[in-house]
C-alpha positions in Angstrom: 80.0 21.2 230.7 82.4 20.9 228.0 80.9 17.7 226.8 77.5 19.4 226.6 78.9 22.2 224.2 81.2 20.2 221.8 78.5 19.1 219.4 77.2 22.7 219.2 80.7 24.1 218.4 81.1 21.6 215.5 77.8 22.6 214.0 78.8 26.3 214.2 82.2 25.6 212.7 80.7 23.7 209.8 78.2 26.7 209.3 81.0 29.1 209.3 83.0 27.2 206.7 80.0 27.0 204.5 79.5 30.8 204.9 83.2 31.4 204.0 82.9 29.3 200.9 79.8 31.2 199.8 81.5 34.5 200.4 84.6 33.4 198.4 82.4 32.3 195.6 80.5 35.6 195.5 83.8 37.5 195.7 85.3 35.5 192.8 82.2 36.1 190.8 82.3 39.7 191.5 85.9 39.9 190.5 85.2 38.1 187.2 82.3 40.4 186.5 84.5 43.5 187.2 87.2 42.1 185.0 84.9 41.5 182.2 83.4 44.9 182.5 86.9 46.4 182.6 88.0 44.6 179.5 84.8 45.6 177.7 85.5 49.3 178.8 89.0 48.9 177.5 87.9 47.5 174.2 85.4 50.3 173.8 88.0 52.9 174.8 90.5 51.4 172.3 87.9 51.4 169.6 86.9 55.0 170.3 90.7 55.9 170.2 91.2 54.1 167.0 88.3 56.0 165.4 89.1 59.3 167.0 90.0 61.9 164.4 91.7 64.1 167.1 93.8 61.1 168.3 94.7 60.1 164.8 95.7 63.7 163.9 97.9 64.2 166.9 99.7 60.9 168.1 102.8 60.1 166.0 102.6 56.7 164.3 106.1 57.0 162.8 109.1 59.2 163.4 111.7 60.1 160.8 114.8 62.1 161.7 113.1 63.5 164.7 109.8 64.5 163.0 106.7 62.7 164.1 104.0 61.9 161.6 100.4 61.3 162.8 98.1 58.6 161.3 96.3 61.3 159.3 99.6 62.6 157.8 100.8 59.1 157.0 97.5 58.3 155.3 98.0 61.4 153.1 101.3 60.1 151.8 100.0 56.6 151.6 97.0 57.6 149.5 99.0 60.0 147.3 101.3 57.1 146.4 98.3 54.8 145.9 96.6 57.3 143.5 99.9 57.9 141.6 100.5 54.2 141.2 96.9 53.6 139.9 97.4 56.3 137.4 100.7 54.8 136.2 99.4 51.2 136.2 96.1 51.9 134.5 97.8 52.6 131.2 99.0 49.0 130.9 95.4 47.6 131.2 96.7 44.7 133.2 94.4 43.7 136.1 97.2 41.8 137.9 99.1 45.1 138.4 96.1 46.5 140.4 94.6 45.7 143.8 90.9 44.9 144.1 89.2 48.1 145.2 86.4 46.1 146.8 88.8 44.6 149.5 91.0 46.0 152.1 94.6 46.5 150.9 95.9 44.8 154.0 93.9 41.7 153.1 95.3 41.3 149.5 98.8 39.9 148.7 100.8 42.0 146.3 103.9 39.8 146.2 103.3 36.0 146.5 107.0 35.3 146.9 107.4 37.6 150.0 103.8 37.6 151.2 103.8 41.4 151.1 100.4 42.9 150.9 99.2 45.9 148.9 99.1 47.9 152.1 102.8 46.9 152.8 103.6 47.9 149.2 102.1 51.4 149.4 103.3 51.9 153.0 106.9 51.3 151.8 106.5 53.8 149.0 105.0 56.3 151.4 107.8 55.9 153.9 110.5 56.4 151.2 108.8 59.5 150.0 108.4 60.9 153.6 112.0 60.1 154.3 113.3 61.9 151.3 111.1 65.0 151.9 112.0 65.1 155.6 115.8 65.0 154.6 115.2 67.9 152.3 113.1 69.8 154.9 115.6 69.4 157.6 118.4 70.5 155.3 116.3 73.6 154.4 115.7 74.3 158.1 119.3 73.9 159.0 120.3 76.3 156.2 117.9 78.9 157.4 115.6 78.6 154.5 112.0 79.8 154.9 109.1 80.0 152.4 108.6 83.5 151.0 105.3 85.4 151.1 104.7 84.5 147.5 105.1 80.8 148.3 102.7 81.1 151.3 100.2 82.8 148.9 100.6 79.9 146.6 99.6 77.6 149.5 96.6 79.8 150.3 95.6 79.6 146.6 95.9 75.8 146.7 93.7 75.6 149.7 91.2 77.9 148.0 91.2 75.7 144.9 90.5 72.6 147.1 87.6 74.4 148.7 86.3 75.3 145.3 86.7 71.8 144.0 84.8 70.6 147.1 82.0 73.0 146.5 81.5 72.1 142.8 81.7 68.4 143.5 78.8 68.7 145.9 80.6 68.0 149.3 79.2 69.6 152.3 82.6 70.8 153.4 86.3 71.0 152.4 87.1 68.6 155.2 84.9 65.9 153.7 86.4 66.4 150.3 90.0 66.1 151.7 89.0 63.0 153.6 87.6 61.4 150.4 90.9 62.0 148.8 93.5 61.4 151.6 91.9 59.6 154.5 89.2 59.9 157.1 91.0 62.0 159.6 92.6 64.7 157.6 91.3 68.3 157.8 92.2 71.7 156.4 94.7 72.3 159.2 96.6 69.1 158.7 96.5 69.6 154.9 98.0 73.1 155.3 100.9 71.7 157.5 101.5 69.1 154.9 101.6 71.6 152.1 104.0 73.8 154.0 106.2 70.8 154.8 106.3 69.5 151.2 106.5 72.9 149.6 109.5 73.9 151.8 111.4 70.7 150.7 110.5 71.2 147.1 111.3 75.0 146.8 114.5 74.5 148.7 115.6 71.6 146.5 114.8 73.7 143.4 116.9 76.5 144.9 119.8 74.1 145.3 119.5 72.7 141.8 119.5 76.2 140.3 122.5 77.2 142.2 124.8 74.9 140.2 126.9 76.9 137.6 128.5 75.7 134.4 130.6 77.5 131.8 129.8 77.2 128.1 133.1 75.3 127.6 131.9 72.8 130.3 128.5 72.4 128.6 130.1 71.9 125.1 132.6 69.3 126.6 129.8 67.4 128.3 127.6 67.3 125.2 130.5 66.2 122.9 131.4 63.4 125.3 127.8 62.1 125.0 126.8 63.2 121.6 125.9 59.7 120.3 123.3 59.7 123.0 122.2 63.3 122.8 122.2 64.0 119.0 118.8 63.6 117.4 118.4 61.2 114.5 115.8 61.9 111.8 114.7 59.0 109.6 111.6 57.4 108.0 110.6 53.9 108.9 107.9 51.5 107.6 107.3 48.0 109.0 106.6 44.8 107.1 104.8 42.1 109.1 105.6 38.5 109.0 102.4 36.9 107.9 101.1 33.7 109.5 98.4 31.5 108.1 95.6 30.0 110.2 97.5 26.7 110.5 100.4 28.5 112.1 103.1 29.1 109.3 106.6 28.4 110.6 107.9 31.5 112.3 111.2 31.3 110.5 109.6 31.0 107.1 107.2 33.9 107.8 110.1 36.1 109.0 112.1 35.2 105.9 109.2 36.0 103.7 108.6 39.5 105.5 112.3 40.2 105.0 112.2 39.4 101.3 109.2 41.6 100.8 110.9 44.5 102.8 114.0 44.1 100.5 111.9 44.3 97.4 110.2 47.5 98.7 113.6 49.1 99.6 115.0 48.3 96.2 112.2 50.3 94.6 112.8 53.4 96.7 114.9 56.1 95.0 113.7 59.1 96.9 112.0 60.2 100.1 108.8 60.7 98.1 109.0 57.1 96.9 109.3 55.9 100.5 106.2 57.9 101.6 104.2 56.3 98.7 105.4 52.8 99.5 104.6 53.2 103.2 101.1 54.5 102.4 100.5 51.4 100.3 101.0 49.2 103.3 97.9 50.8 104.9 97.8 48.7 108.0 100.4 50.5 109.9 100.6 54.0 108.3 98.3 56.8 107.4 98.5 58.9 104.3 100.1 62.1 105.9 103.8 62.4 105.1 104.7 62.5 108.9 103.2 59.2 109.6 106.6 57.5 108.8 108.8 60.3 110.1 110.8 59.6 113.4 112.9 62.0 115.4 114.7 60.1 118.1 117.5 61.0 120.5 120.4 58.5 120.3 119.9 57.3 123.9 116.4 56.1 123.1 117.4 54.1 119.9 117.1 50.3 119.8 120.5 48.6 119.5 120.2 47.4 115.8 118.8 50.7 114.6 121.4 52.6 116.7 124.3 50.7 115.1 123.3 51.6 111.6 122.3 55.2 112.2 125.5 56.0 114.1 127.8 54.9 111.3 130.0 57.8 110.3 129.4 57.1 106.6 125.6 57.5 106.9 124.2 60.1 104.4 120.8 61.4 103.3 118.9 58.7 101.4 120.7 55.7 102.7 118.3 52.8 103.1 118.5 49.5 105.1 116.2 46.7 106.0 116.4 45.3 109.7 114.9 41.9 110.5 113.1 42.0 113.9 112.0 38.4 113.9 108.3 38.9 113.5 108.8 41.3 110.6 111.2 43.7 109.0 111.6 47.5 109.1 112.7 49.5 106.1 114.7 52.6 107.2 115.4 55.7 105.2 118.1 58.1 106.7 117.4 61.8 106.7 120.0 63.4 108.9 121.8 63.6 112.3 121.0 66.8 114.2 123.6 68.0 116.7 121.0 70.4 118.3 123.3 73.4 117.6 120.6 76.0 117.1 118.6 78.4 119.4 115.2 77.6 120.8 112.4 79.9 119.7 109.2 81.3 121.1 105.9 82.3 119.7 102.3 83.4 120.5 99.4 82.3 118.4 95.7 82.8 117.9 94.3 79.4 116.9 91.2 79.5 114.7 90.0 75.9 114.5 87.3 74.5 112.3 84.1 73.3 113.8 83.9 69.6 114.3 81.3 67.8 112.2 80.3 64.5 113.6 79.7 62.0 110.7 77.6 59.8 113.1 74.9 62.5 112.9 74.3 61.7 109.3 72.5 58.6 107.9 75.3 57.4 105.6 78.2 58.7 107.6 81.2 60.2 105.9 79.8 59.5 102.5 76.6 61.2 103.2 76.0 64.3 101.0 74.7 66.2 103.9 77.9 65.5 105.8 80.1 66.6 102.8 78.0 69.9 102.7 78.4 70.4 106.4 82.2 70.0 106.0 82.3 72.7 103.2 80.2 75.1 105.2 82.5 74.6 108.2 85.6 75.2 106.0 84.1 78.4 104.5 83.3 79.7 108.1 86.9 78.9 109.1 88.3 81.0 106.2 85.9 83.8 106.8 86.9 84.1 110.5 90.6 83.9 109.6 90.2 86.7 107.1 88.4 88.8 109.8 91.0 88.2 112.4 93.8 89.1 109.9 92.0 92.3 108.9 91.5 93.4 112.5 95.0 92.4 113.5 96.5 94.5 110.6 94.3 97.5 111.6 95.6 97.3 115.1 99.3 97.4 114.0 100.2 93.8 114.2 101.6 94.1 117.7 101.9 91.5 120.4 99.3 93.5 122.4 97.0 93.5 119.6 97.4 89.7 119.3 96.6 89.3 123.0 93.5 91.5 122.7 92.1 89.6 119.8 92.9 86.3 121.5 90.3 87.0 124.1 87.5 86.7 121.5 88.8 84.7 118.6 91.4 82.2 119.8 90.6 78.5 120.4 94.1 77.8 122.0 93.7 77.1 125.7 97.4 77.6 126.4 97.7 80.9 128.6 98.3 83.7 126.4 98.8 81.4 123.5 102.5 81.4 124.4 105.0 78.8 123.6 108.6 79.3 124.7 111.5 76.9 124.1 110.2 75.5 120.9 112.6 72.9 119.3 112.7 70.6 116.4 112.7 67.7 118.8 110.7 67.6 122.0 113.0 67.2 124.9 111.6 66.1 128.3 113.3 65.3 131.6 112.3 65.3 135.2 112.8 69.2 135.3 112.5 70.7 131.9 110.6 70.1 128.7 110.5 71.9 125.3 107.6 72.3 122.7 107.3 70.9 119.2 104.9 72.3 116.7 103.4 71.0 113.5 105.7 71.1 110.5 104.2 74.1 108.8 104.8 76.2 111.9 108.2 74.7 112.5 109.4 75.5 108.9 108.4 79.1 109.4 109.9 79.5 112.9 113.2 77.9 111.9 113.7 79.3 108.4 116.8 81.3 109.5 115.3 84.7 108.8 113.1 85.3 111.7 113.1 88.4 113.8 111.1 89.4 116.9 107.7 90.8 115.8 107.4 88.8 112.7 103.9 87.5 112.0 102.2 85.1 109.7 98.8 83.6 109.1 99.5 79.8 108.6 97.0 77.1 107.7 97.4 73.5 108.9 95.3 70.5 108.0 95.6 69.4 111.7 94.1 72.4 113.4 93.0 75.2 111.0 94.5 78.7 110.9 97.3 80.0 113.2 98.0 83.7 113.5 101.6 83.4 114.7 103.7 86.1 116.4 107.5 85.5 116.8 108.6 86.4 120.3 112.3 85.7 120.1 115.2 83.3 120.6 116.1 81.3 123.7 119.1 79.1 124.7 121.2 77.1 122.3 119.5 73.8 122.3 122.6 71.5 122.8 123.7 73.7 125.8 120.2 73.5 127.4 120.4 69.7 127.1 123.9 69.5 128.5 123.0 71.8 131.3 120.0 69.7 132.2 122.0 66.5 132.2 124.9 67.9 134.3 122.5 69.8 136.7 120.4 66.7 137.1 123.4 64.5 137.8 124.8 67.0 140.4 121.4 67.5 142.0 120.7 63.7 142.7 124.3 63.4 143.8 123.6 66.1 146.4 120.3 64.5 147.4 122.0 61.0 147.8 124.6 62.7 150.0 122.1 64.1 152.5 121.7 62.3 155.8 118.5 60.2 155.9 117.2 58.5 159.0 115.4 55.3 159.1 111.7 55.5 159.8 110.7 54.3 163.2 107.2 52.9 163.5 105.4 53.0 166.8 102.8 50.9 168.3 100.3 53.6 167.5 100.6 52.5 163.8 97.4 50.6 164.6 95.7 54.0 164.2 96.4 53.8 160.4 93.5 52.6 158.3 94.4 50.7 155.2 
């Protein structure tokens, strides 16, 4: 029996083996198919997550001192730094300083030596800004500082302004306007949170800066220690170019020639009026007005050669020198050295400016008789309006309220209330404060030594037209204001440098950020 069944069993076994092979092949194919589908689903899911505004607004991509920042928040700081850099770099008109706006920032090398891309460059700037703001915010929180109702109202007003800008710019929504400026996932809620975060840090830091106190003796001592840097030097300067011919005159010979011509000019100057006349004759560098050659420079901003001569203790009004700069020579006329020991002043004004007449609208331009006639008519209208305003102002008692009332109808000054506080003879600017300078005719009146609150005057200037000026009073002594700013700024940044700052920790979710 057994012999009769053995061939049949072999055949069955072979068939079973074939069946098992086919089943394994089908199973393998099914596994591969399922794996491919799974990968495709994962890819699609990742793609959805990467482009999900909700995910990009909620998952932290970087943490600084315990505070997580979402992709939307990071992109706000990134794009803010980007915009600020573009504004800064554009003034140099150098294309090499700017990325190509038709390509991704992450695809462009910013530093060939390190391989850093433009995306890396702005990311570093954003992280530095975020780190400092976080440090200030945490310090404010630990000190129990909270924004006041007034500050919260300012944030509401900022959001209202954004909404208005979105509307007048033709955007369907405020969110779309914000996304155009700061990234595709930001919305009003995220923007408000950022505003509260940044405003808390800013207001608290201002509170700390204002909390420093200095005596008048300390201010005087600080100023005197640095007076060579802080005094203001008034002088006139004209520049005599070294002239090169088309064949390329030897630079040394051209410079020597310019120096000789500058010496000749200097030798012929016996007064400040002589200097002004000589400078106007050069034409290429200077205009006719007297102030075209006038310089007012704080000592710390002077170039080395000029500083050495101006700081000499024997320097006196009318002293003249010639300084060789290599490609030309400067003729310098010393006026004075100002120790800034005077009070700042304030004023309000109604500005009555003349109508602008465009010479291009006339066939012969500035020499066209029609243009000259139009200028005369504009000047006559200017005088007529000034006389009317003066008459009305006098009838209303020449008070500050009267000036404010007339301002609504007659003033071309766009400054709120036509108000200028902290006017000085030298415009001082720092990270935190600035003063105003006005044209010489106004300055002479404001600082003539006899001013009192309520004084008024109608003053004509070639630059602007008529100024109906109201003297509002005196402010700080200028040198004390400068010393206070220098000391306060130094102490403020020392305080900031001393604050604990954590290193930014980037997460794998950084892939959510769009560059």
